[in-house]
Structure formats: structure tokens, C-alpha cells
C-alpha positions in Angstrom: 105.2 111.8 91.1 108.5 111.2 93.0 108.5 110.2 96.6 110.0 113.5 97.7 107.1 115.3 96.1 104.6 112.9 97.6 106.1 113.5 101.1 106.1 117.2 100.6 102.4 117.2 99.4 101.5 114.9 102.3 100.4 112.2 99.8 102.7 109.4 100.9 101.1 106.6 102.9 103.2 103.5 102.8 101.2 101.9 105.6 98.2 101.9 103.4 100.0 99.8 100.8 101.7 97.3 103.1 100.7 93.8 102.3 97.5 94.6 100.3 98.9 92.9 97.2 100.1 89.9 99.1 97.7 86.9 98.9 98.7 85.6 102.4 98.0 89.0 103.9 94.6 89.2 102.4 93.7 85.6 103.4 94.9 86.2 107.0 93.0 89.5 107.2 89.8 87.8 105.9 90.2 85.0 108.5 90.8 87.5 111.3 87.7 89.4 110.3 85.6 86.3 110.2 86.8 85.1 113.6 86.3 88.6 115.1 82.7 88.7 113.9 82.1 85.1 115.1 83.5 86.0 118.6 81.6 89.3 118.8 78.3 87.6 117.8 78.8 85.0 120.5 79.1 87.7 123.2 76.2 89.1 125.1 75.2 92.5 123.8 76.4 94.2 127.0 79.9 92.7 126.5 80.4 94.0 122.9 81.5 97.5 123.9 84.3 96.0 126.0 85.4 94.0 123.0 85.4 97.1 120.8 87.5 99.0 123.4 90.0 96.1 123.6 90.2 96.0 119.8 90.8 99.8 119.6 93.6 99.5 122.2 95.1 96.7 120.2 95.0 98.7 117.0 96.5 101.7 118.7 99.5 99.5 119.9 99.8 98.1 116.4 99.9 101.5 114.8 102.6 102.7 117.2 104.6 99.6 116.4 104.3 100.1 112.6 105.3 103.7 113.0 108.4 102.8 115.0 109.3 100.1 112.4 108.9 102.6 109.5 111.1 105.2 111.2 113.7 102.6 112.0 113.6 101.3 108.4 114.0 104.9 107.1 117.0 105.4 109.4 118.6 102.1 108.3 118.1 103.1 104.7 119.8 106.4 105.3 122.7 104.7 107.1 123.1 102.3 104.1 123.2 105.3 101.7 125.8 107.0 104.0 127.9 103.9 104.1 127.9 103.7 100.3 128.6 107.4 99.8 131.3 107.6 102.5 133.0 104.3 101.8 136.7 104.7 101.1 
């Protein structure tokens, strides 16, 4: 299926594929999860909801940043194509 059809059918999720095949990414993610669990387990039970809220806010900020980077990358790609097509 071509990318245009994937976008049309709402079946294009580049963020889901980012880094998953990269060994460094997988290792960093595993370390992050281990440290998160270690830190969470060291907190008192009453403090854990605060950590969860902080992590959700961090994830929200990360998602917005990834979205902005994707949009900028798409714009830059379109500009490169325009430069190629309109070059004298």
C-alpha cells in the first residue's frame, strides 16, 4: 500500500515505527523502564500518583515535540521537492 493510500485510510503511524528497530533505542528504553520502576518502587505509596502525573505531563510534552518535528520534516521534504522541480 502506498503512503498516500495509508494517509487517506488513516493507517499511517510513523511515530509508532520510530526507533523500534534500532538496538540503541531498545536498550535505552529498557534501561529507562527499569530505572522508572526502581524509582517508583522506592517511593511511598502516597507519592506514586504524583510520579504518574509527572510522567504523563512529560509524555504529553514529548508527543507535542515529536508532532512538531514530524510536521517540520514534512515541510522540509516538500521544500526539497519544490527546489528540485523548480530549479532552473
